[in-house]
N, C-alpha and C positions, 0 to 999 in steps of 0.2 A: 278408605281415605287415600288419596294419591300421595305419593312422595312429595310432590310439589306443594300440595296443600299443607302437609305436615311441616315442611320446611318453613313455609310462610308463617304458620302458627307458632313455630318454635322460635321465631324472632321476637315474639311478644310474650310467650308463656313458657314457664319452666316445665321440666319433664313430669313433675307431679301434677301440674295443672292439665297437661295434655292428656295424661292417663285418666284423670277425673273426667275430662270432656268425653273420652271414649266410653267410659263407664256410663255416663249420663245418657249418651246417644244410644248405647245398647239397652239401657233400662227403658227408655221411652219406646224404642223399637219393639221390645218384648211386650210391653203393655199394649201397644197398638195391635200386635198380632193376637194377643189373648182376647182383647175387646172385639176384634173382628171375627175371630173364630167363635166366640160365644154369642155373636149376633146381638150385641148390646145396641139398643136403639139410642141415637143421638137425640137429645132434647132439642125442640124447635128453637129455643132461645140461643143455642150454640150456633146453629146454622144461620139464624137470623137475629142478630143482636138487638133488633128493634123490638122483639118479642121478649118480655121480661118474665121470668119464672114467677109462679103464683104460690 
């Protein structure tokens, strides 16, 4: 995250919320890497919301 982005976010959120945001971003990034590495197949309904799971 750039310093400029951090400063803009800091005008709205306190330090605790900013650290929580970084943790959330890191967690989702970690999960995405694990899913990609494990070769998990994405269900069709996720890539095409018109297809509902059965």
